[in-house]
N, C-alpha and C positions, 0 to 999 in steps of 0.2 A: 605599489609591492607589485613585487612581480610573484606569478602561482604557477604552477603546474598542476593540473588535477588527472590523474590515472583511472580514467573509466569515465564512458563519456550515456550511460546510461542515466535512470530515471535521477539519481540522486548528484551524480559527477553534473551530467548538461545544466539542469538546474542551479545548484552552486557556484558550479565555474559562469555560468551567463549570471550570476547575481553580483558574482566578487569583480565581472567584469564593470556591471553597472553602479556600484561604490566606486572605481575611480580605477581597479588595480589593471595590471596587464595579463593576462590568464591564459593560455594554452592549454586545452583539454586534446585530451594525448587516448589511442582507443589503437587495439591488434585487429580491428574489423575494418578493412578497406572499401568497402560498400557502404558501413557508418558514417567513416569521414567524409567519405565521396557526397553523402545523402548534403551531410552539414554543409562543405564547403559550397555546394551551390542553395542554399538557403532552404532547405528540406528539414525538418525534424521530424524523427524518426518516433518520438512521443506524442503522444495526446497530451497534451496539458494547458488549461488556458493561459493567453497570454506571453506564450513560451516562443512563438517563432518572432513574434514583434522584438519580445526583449535581445535576445539572439541577434537578430537584423539589426539591430541599433550599435549593438557595442561591435558587432564585425564589423560595421559601415564605419562606426567614429575610434577604428584601430586599437578596440581595445581586449578583441578577444579570438582567439586561433583554435586549430584546429586540425592535427597532426596525427602521421601515424607512426615516427620517428621522433619521440621527447627528447632525444639523447641533449639538445640544445637547452629545452626548456627547462629540464630537473638541474642542469647544471647553472644554469643563471638563477635558478628561485629562490627567495628567502623560504618559501614553502611548498612542501609538494606534497598533494592531498591523495590520498588513497582511494577510491570510492568505486571499487569494484564488487561484485556481486558476491554473495556471502550463502550461495544455495544451501540447502538442508541436503547433507550426505545419503546420499544412500546407505540404506542397511542397519543404519543406528542413532538416524536421527540429530546427531550433530551440524554444527555447520559446517560446511564446507570452506578453509582458511586456505585453500590451493592458490585464489586467483591473489589473494592477500600476498601469501608470502611470496610468489615470483615477481608481484609487486615490488616490493622489500629488496628481492637480488637486482632488478633492474635499477633501483635508483643507487645502492649501495656503490655500483660504479660509475656512478655519473656525479654524483655530487663534491658539489666543491667550493668552500667554506663552510661557514658557519649554516646550516641549514636546517629547518623544523621539517620534519617528517609527521604528518598527520593524518591519523586514521576515521575516514569518515563513513568506512564502510561499519555495519552496526557486528561487531565480531565480540565474544565471549571474555569472559574475563582474562587477561592473561596473557593475550592476545598482542599487547602494546611489547610486553616483555620478551614475548616470539621476535616480533617485527627487529626490535631492538638489538638484538643477538644475533640476526640474520646480518643485518648492515654491518654492523662489528667482528663480526668473523671475515665480515667478504672483506671489508678495508677497514682494518684496526685503526687508520692514523684518521679515521671520518671525523668531521666534525660537524654533532646534528643531536637532533633533541625529539625523542619519539614523542609525540601528542596524541592523545585520543578526544574529540570533536563530533560527537552524536550530531546525525543528524535528527531532526522532530517536523520532517514534513508530509502535511498533509497531498496526500492526491485528489487534483482538482484545483490547490490552495495552496500550492508548492511554494511559488512566489512570494505573497503576500504572508507566508509562513517563515519564508529566509529574512525579511527586508521588517517585519514587526512581530519576531519572536516572542512570545512570552518569558524566554532565556534563552543563555546560550553559555552550551557546559563544554568546559576545555580542564580536561585530566592533564596536567604535569606540576612535578617541582621545581622547575629548571625556571629560573629567570628571564634567561634571555629569552624561551619560549614562550616567555607569559605576556613579552615583550613583542612580539614578533604579532601574537596571535591576538592583543589588545589593538594592535594596529591594523590588523587585517577586518578587525568590525567595529573600528573605530566610530563609523558613519550612524552606527547602531545606537551611539550613545545620546543623540539628539532622541533619540525617542525613550531614553535612559530603561534602555534596557539591562537585566538581570546578567550578566556575567556572573557564572557560579565556577571558581578554581579550584577541584578536586583535586585528589590524588587519579595515579592514571587510570589503577582497577575498578576505585571507585565512581571514576565515570562511565567506563565502561559496562559497572553493573546498573548505573542510570539508568541507559538506554533500555537494558531488559526487564528493568522493572517499571519502568513506565510502560509500555506497549502490555508485560503480563497483567496489570494494574485494571488498564483498559478493557482488556478482553474477558477477564472477568468481570468489571460492569456489567459487557453485553452481554455474557453468557448469563450471569444473575439476569439482569429484566427478560433473558428470552424463557429461563425456567419460573421466572412471576406469571409470564402469558400462558405457561401452561396450564399453571395454577390456575389464574384466571379462567380460562374456557373452563375449567371445571367446579368453579365455583358463582360462575356468572359475574364476575367483574369483570372490570374497564383496564388493560396495561397501561392503556395510554394517562389515564385521570391516573393510577397507581406510580407512573414516570414522574407526572408534574407535580404530584402530594409530595416524593419522596424526593425529586430534586431539585424543588424549591426550599430544601435545606438546605442552607448553605456547606455542610459540614458532607455532605455527597452531590449538588451541584447537577444539574441539568443535562448534562453532556454525558454520550454513548449511555443514555439509556431509550434508545429507539430497537424493541424486539423485532427480531427479525429472523429469516431461517439461517442463521449463524454464520460470524465473521468470515473472512477471507482479506483476499490480497497481498501485497508483499513483502509483508513486517509480521502481523499477528501471527498467524498460524508458524511460522517458521522459526519468530521470536521467541514464542511460549514454549515451543517444542525443545529451542536451543538451550533456554534458560533450567528446564528441565533438565535436560541433559546435564547442566554445568551442573547444575543443585547436585545428582547422584553421585558424579564423579566426586566431587568434595563432601558425601557423608553430610547432608544438608537439605533430603528431601522438601524441595519445595510442593505440598498436598494439595493447597489449592490451586495450584495454577497448572495440576497432573489431570487433577479434575476437568478445570477446564477447558483445558486441552479433548477429554475426554467426550466431554457432554457436547461440545462445538461438534466434532467429529457425526458423532451419533443423530445430530439434529438436523444438519444438512443430509444426510441421507434419510431420515423422517417424512423429509417435505414432498415428495411423490407419492407417498401415503396419503397426506393431508389433501393434495389434489384428485386423487381417485374418490377421498371418503365425501368430498362437496360435488363430486359427480354420481356417485350412489353404486359404482361398481370396484368391486377389488381386479378385474381384469380388463385391462385399456385395450385390447385389441380388436380394431378398426376405431378408436377414436382419434381425432384428431385434438392435441393441445396447443398453442398456441402461448409461445411466451413474450414478452416484454421485458427486455434489457438482458445482457450476458455475460455483461463486467461486474467485479467484485464492488462499486460501488457506482454514482453516476461524478461525470467530468473527468472521467479517466478510460484508454481505451485497455486497459490491464486485467487481462483473465487471469492471473496467477490467482490460485487457490479459489478464483471466486466459486460462492454455492452454487453454480450454474453445472459447474463440470462434474457435482453429484447429482444436483437432481434432476437435469436434463438425460443421461444414461439412465438414471432409476426409472424414470417416465415410459424411458423406449426398455426398459428390461420387464415393465408390466405389458410390455404390446404396443404404447401407443405410437402414434407417429407425430414430430413435432417439426414446428414450421418457428420460427423466431424471429425479432427482429432488433438490435441493439445500435442505436446511433454512432458508437465510434468503437464498436468491439468485434465486426465481424470478421475483419482480416483476421486477427488472433485468434478468433473462435474458431473459424474453419479449419486450423489446425489440430483443433484440443478435441473438439464435437463430431463424429462423425456420423451419418445420416441423418443431419438435419436440415431442412427446407428454410434457406433465409430469404429471408423479402423484404423489400426495400422499403417497409413503413410500417408504425404503428397498425394500419387498418387493414394492411394486406396479412398481417400476422392470422391477426383475428378471425380473418375470413373464412369459414367453412368451419371452425374451432369447433368442439364440441363444449371446451374450455379455452381462458382465456387466465394463464397466471402472470403476474406484476410481480417480476422477479430484481427488478433493480430501477429505484427509484429516480429516472430521470426527467428534469421539470418538462419535459414535453411528455409527458404520462400522464400528468398530474389533471388537464381538465380535459378530457379527452370525450367527443360528444358521445355519451352515451346512448343518447336514441339512434344514434348509426351502429355503435357498435353493437345492441342489441338486434340489429338488423342483418348487421354480417356474420354476428355467429351462430350457428349451428342449432346451439344449445345456451340459452344468456346465464352462461354459467362462468362468474369471475373467480379466482383465488388470487385475494392480493397479500401477499409477503411483505408487503413494506407499508401497510395500515395507510396507502392511499388516498382510499378515497373513505367518508364518514356509512356505514352499515344500512342507516336509517335512508338513506338518500339511493343507495343503491339498489336497496329493497323497494322503495318508492319508481324506480326505474324498470321494476321486473324482473331484476336479477337475483340468481341465486348466490350469495354473496359469503366468500368466506374468506375471513382475515386471523392474525394472528392476534390472541390474547384477547378477543372480541368477540357478544354478541350480536 
């Protein structure tokens, strides 16, 4: 099949490359000349394990193309995907749909013959109705169907998630559109992947509900971690004990400094705003948003407490990891964006290392001394903070670390190490929800 993918960000590029790998002909369209130029040279603008090889193979085999002018691709497409950004709108917390609506305007004047227009971007309930209205108004005679097909990709494991998903959700009542979507995802039938067909609004809500539930699960275990610290319990054992219950499950029960990333913060907030607009407030999600925001800001105090000083003037804090999670260069709503400035506000000098996030972090974090490696970030520091659980931070040479640190203090906000082991090596050690 012929696919046009509008947007070459995280979702668009991964989805386009994977559809091409399924055997479809895919053209990825973007307005950014620099991004298209890089892609045409084989340079991937985001870090995602395996994506560079996937893109290169499908370009080489003539199934994947990149362009600034998508007119030809859209006219000839069986399906046109909208995979543009939907950031939080300044001032009111709603999702900014201006890029989605601009894509719909562009599509309206170009579609030729029956075309399925697919919203892959995460959008509030009712957005598909508006996209349909925009296209119908601009081109009353157009033959098309607007479909919701939300993505459920985890950064760092996106290719695996696309090719071996738990489910594919398709929101449409149009039989012709259903047939096109089945053909697009036909390779997944071999894996017996459930394809869930729903109404369009239901599909849009499924995406928000899924992310809100997972964010709530993270926030729950973080609150249990705080309680564990007060009563002398171990949050990791609590998580294991409840996670073995099949009704609960063990995923997303890792206590830490709070969730971040491109999805959970904006999607929970957008769901709250949508629910308020419809007069059906989501109190649990509202509280989840509030608790998570407060948690990230409170982590600097945890570092100060480990050092034993409220004023960190003259202190140097080493930070390992800045991205919101490992195996990505994504800094969007990363806990580091709250924690590092809060440490600086207490007077600390911050020196940091992240394996992939430095380029983005330099744009967002002022006054940070960026280092070339983990041990460089530790050298001369009064405390070392583990902020992102990259694999290379999981087996540090503790004896070397102790010699490099000015004071042998480690604040492990991801519970990478065992408290007894750290104490045995002579560290003052603080973690989340453990004594």
